MIMAR-662719 format. One line per 4 residues: number of its first residue (from 1); their letters; for each residue x, y, z of C-alpha. Coordinates in pm, whole numbers, plus 50000, padded with zeros to 5 digits. Each point is the difference from the previous one (the first is absolute). Example, Ala and Ser with C-alpha at 12.3 -4.5 7.8 and 13.67 -1.06 7.14 Angstrom:
% residues 2
1	AS	51230,49550,50780; 50137,50344,49934;
***
This chain:
% residues 317
1	XXXX	79851,14336,31078; 49983,49645,49854; 49612,49993,50020; 49970,50331,49842;
5	XXXX	49877,49957,49625; 50261,50139,49730; 49691,50212,49839; 49994,50189,50347;
9	XXXX	50375,50072,49982; 50013,50078,49637; 49669,50256,50052; 50148,50161,50293;
13	XXXX	50332,50068,49843; 49838,50100,49695; 49771,50257,50137; 50284,50126,50217;
17	XXXX	50203,50098,49673; 49671,50118,49853; 49963,50251,50297; 50377,50095,49989;
21	XXXX	49973,50080,49598; 49703,50219,50073; 50101,50163,50329; 50153,50311,49835;
25	XXXX	50342,49935,50146; 50145,49889,49647; 49829,49992,49648; 50017,49733,49724;
29	XXXX	49986,49992,49634; 49886,49654,49841; 50052,49949,49626; 49833,49721,49817;
33	XXXX	49833,49843,50287; 49740,49837,49747; 50288,49793,49866; 50010,49813,50343;
37	XXXX	49635,50006,50069; 49901,49836,49674; 50281,49723,50047; 49834,49930,50353;
41	XXXX	49639,49964,49841; 50134,49783,49702; 49812,49663,49968; 50330,49832,49903;
45	XXXX	50123,50018,50368; 49716,49732,50079; 50174,49778,49745; 50319,49988,50144;
49	XXXX	50200,50335,49839; 50130,50182,50319; 50104,50374,49994; 50337,50146,50097;
53	XXXX	50058,50326,50058; 50436,50125,50006; 50087,50334,50152; 50319,50206,50112;
57	XXXX	50017,49965,50394; 50061,50348,50162; 49916,49915,50379; 49835,49787,50262;
61	XXXX	49679,50177,49975; 49970,49931,49600; 49788,49654,50089; 49743,50033,50148;
65	XXXX	49947,50389,49970; 50014,50003,49614; 49691,49760,49987; 49773,50263,50178;
69	XXXX	49934,50133,49704; 49776,49723,49910; 49623,49961,50059; 49918,49884,50342;
73	XXXX	49812,49694,49875; 50349,49891,49871; 50092,49920,50343; 49699,49776,50046;
77	XXXX	50120,49722,49779; 50323,49856,50010; 50006,49954,49629; 49990,50374,49937;
81	XXXX	50277,50074,50233; 50371,49913,49934; 50215,49747,50153; 50361,50109,50058;
85	XXXX	50329,49866,50086; 50145,50150,50327; 50321,49949,50174; 50009,49777,50298;
89	XXXX	50272,50180,50176; 49779,50341,49998; 49633,49869,50008; 50020,49659,50162;
93	XXXX	50189,50100,50318; 49754,49867,50277; 49690,49766,49982; 49757,50299,50013;
97	XXXX	50143,50192,49717; 50034,49637,49783; 49639,49933,50070; 49914,50380,49903;
101	XXXX	50207,50007,49647; 49888,49645,49923; 49635,50061,50050; 50074,50326,49803;
105	XXXX	50098,49817,49694; 50390,50026,50025; 50200,49684,49916; 50304,49978,50222;
109	XXXX	50293,50032,49816; 50383,49879,50091; 50259,50245,49893; 50279,49835,49872;
113	XXXX	49840,49646,49921; 49990,50033,49658; 49720,49971,49718; 49919,49643,50090;
117	XXXX	49853,50041,50359; 49661,49915,50074; 49883,50356,50006; 50022,50031,49655;
121	XXXX	49817,49682,49949; 49707,50139,50212; 50000,50284,49760; 49983,49824,49719;
125	XXXX	49708,49791,50105; 49837,50343,50097; 50026,50089,49636; 49855,49653,49879;
129	XXXX	49703,50048,50207; 49922,50324,49816; 50127,50236,50313; 50177,50350,50000;
133	XXXX	50369,49989,50055; 50169,50366,50074; 50434,49984,49976; 50235,50227,50079;
137	XXXX	50257,49865,49737; 50331,50162,50168; 49911,49803,50298; 50065,50276,50249;
141	XXXX	49935,50390,50021; 50236,50230,49777; 49960,50379,50001; 50031,50218,49715;
145	XXXX	50292,50138,50113; 50200,49687,49988; 49875,49877,49632; 50308,49915,49807;
149	XXXX	50043,50224,49670; 50183,49988,49689; 50028,50318,49787; 49713,50153,50221;
153	XXXX	49761,49728,49949; 49883,49840,50301; 49952,49627,50061; 49853,49795,50264;
157	XXXX	50190,49737,50152; 49984,49627,49850; 49703,49869,50071; 50012,49642,50180;
161	XXXX	49973,49682,49780; 49711,49903,50192; 49792,50248,49809; 50055,49798,49708;
165	XXXX	49960,49634,50148; 49666,50124,50156; 49856,50105,49655; 50142,49701,49790;
169	XXXX	49901,49740,50192; 49612,50092,50007; 49785,49743,49844; 49800,50329,49804;
173	XXXX	50222,50298,49883; 49904,50240,50258; 49879,50370,49922; 50305,50190,50110;
177	XXXX	49949,50390,50082; 50300,50240,50067; 49985,50265,50223; 50161,50300,50155;
181	XXXX	49991,50150,50336; 50127,50376,50098; 50021,50175,50325; 49987,49719,50256;
185	XXXX	50363,50006,50098; 49921,50383,50120; 49667,49911,50211; 50203,49869,50302;
189	XXXX	50373,50030,49937; 50218,49800,50219; 50260,50227,50051; 49815,50240,50255;
193	XXXX	50061,49962,50340; 49748,49842,50272; 49709,50062,50013; 49974,50154,49656;
197	XXXX	50105,49714,49784; 49697,49858,50100; 49785,50270,49915; 49851,50067,49645;
201	XXXX	50132,50313,49846; 49724,50247,49887; 49935,50102,49637; 50170,49716,49819;
205	XXXX	49878,49916,49667; 49972,49619,49912; 49969,49887,49667; 49881,49657,49847;
209	XXXX	49986,49918,49631; 49918,49666,49848; 50176,49899,49660; 49828,49813,49713;
213	XXXX	50016,49633,50041; 50313,49810,49888; 49885,49748,49704; 50123,49656,50039;
217	XXXX	50110,50013,49626; 50273,50240,50136; 50147,49771,50230; 50003,49722,49755;
221	XXXX	50149,50196,49712; 50301,50097,50266; 50047,49648,50097; 50035,49911,49672;
225	XXXX	50259,50281,49929; 50168,49925,50343; 50072,49660,49888; 50139,50089,49642;
229	XXXX	50229,50228,50185; 50114,49734,50255; 50074,49769,49676; 50212,50224,49837;
233	XXXX	50200,50076,50324; 50305,49786,50106; 49938,50086,50332; 49753,49797,50237;
237	XXXX	49728,50187,50167; 49971,50096,50359; 49831,49800,50283; 49721,50167,50189;
241	XXXX	50113,49852,50342; 50175,49712,50172; 49689,49858,50154; 49883,49647,49913;
245	XXXX	49773,49977,49691; 49730,49782,49977; 49905,49884,49650; 49899,50300,49797;
249	XXXX	49639,50068,49935; 49923,50195,49694; 49638,50096,50056; 49845,50206,49706;
253	XXXX	50315,50077,49818; 50097,49603,49956; 49897,50006,49643; 50157,50300,49928;
257	XXXX	50352,49878,50187; 49974,49661,49820; 49970,50154,49664; 50273,50213,50074;
261	XXXX	50223,49700,50041; 50098,49997,50355; 50165,49682,50141; 49765,49765,50186;
265	XXXX	50234,49912,50284; 50335,50018,50122; 50231,50304,50099; 49932,50188,49666;
269	XXXX	49631,49981,50038; 50049,50144,50339; 50218,50285,49863; 49768,50068,49731;
273	XXXX	49718,50034,50233; 50178,50232,50229; 50062,50228,49653; 49629,49995,49929;
277	XXXX	49895,50079,50386; 50236,50312,49965; 49891,50130,49674; 49633,49954,50116;
281	XXXX	50099,50180,50318; 50156,50302,49792; 49691,50030,49780; 49784,50047,50297;
285	XXXX	50272,50254,50154; 50025,50221,49672; 49612,50012,49985; 50011,50161,50368;
289	XXXX	50291,50214,49892; 49852,50133,49701; 49662,50090,50185; 50244,50164,50291;
293	XXXX	50172,50228,49745; 49639,50102,49812; 49889,50139,50357; 50329,50078,50166;
297	XXXX	50251,50060,49738; 50312,49866,49904; 50133,50015,50355; 49698,49834,50118;
301	XXXX	49999,50224,50282; 49729,50266,49919; 49641,49981,50166; 49714,49939,49795;
305	XXXX	49824,50325,49901; 49690,50108,50149; 49685,49935,49749; 49639,50029,49994;
309	XXXX	49733,49770,49879; 49863,49661,50051; 50378,49849,50067; 50155,50306,50120;
313	XXXX	50031,50171,50374; 49694,49924,50168; 49858,49844,50339; 50049,49622,50047;
317	X	49639,49842,50017;
***
């Protein structure tokens, strides 16, 4: 495994996923794929602008199966396939799996180690190099049946604050594309007895929808609004985690943070930066939820309707 090129593993996995999506065992509806395709071809990636996609997380099949919708040439270039954060206790459980997933562009992440662990530093560096990073903001699988609801409106569980840290600390504002997945939780449901739980169910309709990119200006405006609310509040903001925090790196948002009057040092600065990371994460979560409601309704549980045409239900070539 160590001597096997990363491109060989990525190509093999990509072909397997494409073959499954074209096998007739399931159908897939893809909406707005040109949004991602145009982002992957953008010249700005060669000057240090990273690409971030963020989606809901329905099953362990979401990644890599969803990327089977990409053209095959994407799998021959590490720059046109995603990097993703992967849980150490699930994916890196032995030397063989560890080598496989690392060469498959998965960054080993340790649950419970907070937002200052080396995995997030590596993710930031990948974006600074113009790579594509995919994130599941919830940090683990959540199915529509367990989404919290308020007055009949479903919400995704709170996104992890590491999302905000990664986006804030890149050198150049990344292009951020929300995504919404449907049906992947029904493909191989875990509640079935052995051996059926390891066999895909036939006839499942999968859906992948790409939303419009989130403008960086929207993040800056929300940052200023959050700080104004904080200054009016008599209670201190929450703290992201209890891990040891290094000196804060502001990245592309540094000018906006300075103009907003954030303290440059001390406990007050740390508290304000925690608030900003929380607000940036919330902006990303709201974008994913809004896309989800357009696709799946207020309960976030309706499957993506079948469509026809360029971006609709079709073979994945």
